[in-house]
C-alpha positions as CSV (number, residue, x, y, z in Angstrom):
1,M,-127.6,97.9,-11.3
2,V,-124.6,96.8,-9.0
3,K,-121.9,95.0,-9.7
4,T,-120.3,92.4,-7.2
5,R,-117.0,91.0,-7.5
6,H,-117.0,87.0,-7.3
7,S,-113.7,85.5,-5.7
8,T,-112.6,82.6,-7.3
9,S,-110.5,80.1,-5.4
10,G,-108.2,77.4,-6.7
11,F,-105.7,76.6,-9.0
12,T,-105.1,77.3,-12.8
13,I,-104.0,74.3,-15.0
14,I,-100.6,76.6,-15.6
15,E,-100.1,76.5,-11.8
16,V,-100.8,72.7,-11.3
17,L,-98.4,71.9,-14.3
18,M,-95.6,74.1,-13.0
19,V,-96.0,72.1,-9.6
20,V,-96.0,68.7,-11.5
21,V,-92.8,69.5,-13.4
22,L,-90.9,70.8,-10.4
23,I,-91.9,67.5,-8.4
24,G,-90.7,65.7,-11.6
25,L,-87.5,67.5,-11.5
26,I,-86.8,67.2,-7.9
27,A,-87.5,63.5,-8.0
28,G,-85.2,63.2,-11.4
29,I,-82.4,64.4,-9.0
30,A,-83.1,62.5,-6.0
31,I,-83.8,59.1,-7.1
32,P,-80.8,58.1,-8.7
33,R,-78.7,59.0,-5.5
34,L,-80.9,56.9,-3.4
35,N,-79.5,53.7,-2.9
36,I,-82.1,50.9,-2.4
37,G,-80.1,48.1,-2.5
38,S,-78.3,49.2,0.8
39,Y,-81.5,49.3,2.5
40,R,-82.5,45.8,1.3
41,V,-79.2,44.3,2.3
42,N,-79.6,46.2,5.9
43,G,-82.9,44.2,6.2
44,A,-81.5,41.0,5.0
45,A,-78.9,41.3,7.5
46,R,-81.3,42.2,10.2
47,S,-83.4,39.3,9.5
48,L,-80.4,37.0,9.0
49,T,-79.2,37.6,12.7
50,S,-82.5,37.3,14.0
51,L,-83.1,33.7,12.0
52,L,-80.2,32.6,13.3
53,A,-81.1,33.8,16.9
54,R,-84.3,32.1,16.6
55,A,-82.8,29.1,15.6
56,Q,-80.2,29.2,18.9
57,R,-83.5,29.5,21.1
58,L,-85.3,26.6,19.5
59,A,-82.1,24.3,20.2
60,V,-82.1,25.5,23.9
61,T,-85.8,25.3,24.5
62,N,-86.3,21.8,22.7
63,Q,-83.1,20.4,23.9
64,Y,-81.9,19.0,20.3
65,D,-79.9,20.2,17.7
66,V,-81.1,22.8,15.2
67,N,-79.0,22.6,11.8
68,V,-79.1,26.1,9.8
69,L,-78.3,25.2,5.9
70,F,-77.1,27.9,3.5
71,D,-78.3,27.1,0.3
72,I,-76.1,29.7,-1.3
73,G,-77.9,28.6,-5.3
74,G,-81.3,29.5,-4.0
75,N,-80.5,32.3,-2.0
76,A,-82.2,30.7,1.1
77,V,-81.4,29.7,4.4
78,R,-83.0,26.3,5.8
79,I,-83.9,25.7,9.3
80,H,-83.7,21.8,10.2
81,E,-84.8,20.7,13.8
82,D,-82.6,17.4,14.0
83,A,-84.6,16.0,16.9
84,D,-82.7,12.7,16.7
85,G,-79.3,14.1,16.2
86,D,-78.1,12.0,12.8
87,N,-77.5,15.1,11.0
88,V,-80.1,14.0,8.3
89,I,-83.4,15.2,7.3
90,D,-85.9,12.6,8.4
91,A,-89.9,12.6,7.4
92,N,-91.1,13.4,10.9
93,E,-88.2,16.5,11.3
94,R,-89.4,19.9,10.3
95,V,-87.4,22.2,8.1
96,R,-88.2,25.6,7.0
97,R,-87.1,27.8,4.2
98,Y,-86.3,31.3,4.7
99,P,-85.4,33.5,1.2
100,L,-83.0,36.3,1.7
101,G,-84.9,38.6,0.2
102,D,-85.4,40.7,-3.3
103,G,-82.1,42.2,-4.3
104,V,-79.9,40.2,-1.8
105,V,-77.4,37.4,-3.0
106,F,-74.8,35.3,-0.8
107,G,-71.3,37.4,-1.3
108,L,-68.9,39.8,-0.7
109,G,-68.7,42.1,-3.9
110,G,-65.1,43.6,-3.8
111,A,-65.1,44.1,-0.2
112,P,-61.9,42.3,2.1
113,T,-62.6,39.2,4.2
114,R,-63.2,39.7,7.9
115,P,-61.0,37.6,10.5
116,A,-64.0,34.8,10.0
117,G,-62.9,33.7,6.7
118,A,-63.3,33.7,2.9
119,G,-66.1,32.7,0.6
120,P,-69.8,33.7,0.8
121,V,-70.6,31.4,3.8
122,T,-67.5,30.2,5.8
123,F,-68.5,27.5,7.8
124,T,-66.8,24.0,7.0
125,R,-69.6,21.6,7.9
126,Q,-72.1,20.2,5.3
127,Q,-75.2,18.1,5.6
128,A,-75.9,16.4,1.9
129,G,-73.5,18.9,0.2
130,V,-75.0,22.0,1.7
131,I,-73.1,24.3,4.4
132,E,-74.5,24.1,7.7
133,L,-73.9,25.5,11.3
134,I,-75.5,23.4,14.1
135,Y,-76.7,25.0,17.2
136,R,-76.4,22.5,20.2
137,R,-78.8,22.3,23.0
138,D,-76.6,24.5,25.1
139,G,-76.8,27.5,22.7
140,S,-73.6,27.3,21.5
141,A,-72.6,26.9,17.8
142,S,-70.9,23.7,15.8
143,E,-68.0,26.8,14.9
144,N,-67.0,30.4,14.1
145,G,-67.7,31.4,11.0
146,A,-69.5,33.8,8.8
147,I,-72.2,34.8,6.6
148,Y,-71.7,37.2,3.7
149,I,-74.5,39.1,1.6
150,T,-74.5,41.9,-0.4
151,T,-76.7,42.9,-3.4
152,P,-76.3,41.3,-7.2
153,N,-75.3,44.6,-8.8
154,A,-72.1,45.2,-6.1
155,L,-71.4,41.6,-6.6
156,A,-71.2,41.8,-10.2
157,A,-69.6,45.6,-10.2
158,G,-67.3,44.6,-7.1
159,R,-68.7,47.2,-5.4
160,T,-67.7,47.1,-1.6
161,R,-70.3,49.4,0.6
162,D,-73.4,47.0,0.0
163,A,-71.6,44.1,1.8
164,R,-72.7,42.9,5.3
165,S,-70.8,40.1,7.4
166,I,-73.0,38.2,9.7
167,E,-70.6,36.5,12.1
168,V,-71.5,33.5,14.7
169,I,-69.2,32.9,17.5
170,R,-68.7,29.4,18.7
171,A,-69.0,29.5,22.6
172,T,-71.9,31.9,22.8
173,G,-73.4,31.1,19.3
174,R,-74.5,34.5,19.4
175,P,-75.0,36.2,15.7
176,Q,-73.5,39.8,15.3
177,W,-73.3,41.7,11.9
178,Y,-71.0,44.4,10.4
179,S,-71.5,46.7,7.5
180,Y,-68.5,47.4,4.9
181,T,-68.5,51.5,4.8
182,G,-65.8,51.3,1.8
183,T,-63.0,51.6,3.8
184,A,-63.5,49.4,7.1
185,W,-65.8,47.0,8.6
186,V,-68.1,48.6,11.2
187,R,-70.2,46.5,13.9
188,K,-73.6,47.2,13.6
189,F,-75.3,44.6,15.9
């Protein structure tokens, strides 16, 4: 009788458990250091910058004012296509609402203000008690100003690194955004 050896391939339960424990340890060390809020606020800054650029293009294309309304309490931005230029939302005028996103609010946290001014939104015009920015048919904006956004945790704790500033220059209407590094504001876009 001839004995043959059978090779067994695969992993033992002990080897599998050791790999799972190692993955758990690495994740336990890495995840607390990951700042998801920073990614969220960066995404919101990009989205808000794009939304402002879209409102500007809409005003130029349609040749009427487009009002951007900042609903601070509702964490949203509304775009009002003011076809008759009366600065009042009429029944036949389109209004669209865009939320800031999960984990993002208007505010500075503990970061210092930029030259554009203080407050979560620095524009002075209002429509029905809501702060607004108007894009004119030539693409210019109604005024210079800034929108500050951050995370709720940074706002509550006064943490500065999650602060972002989206600024609009009146003459060109062009939005650009800045990130606070903890020591200085740095232009991102």
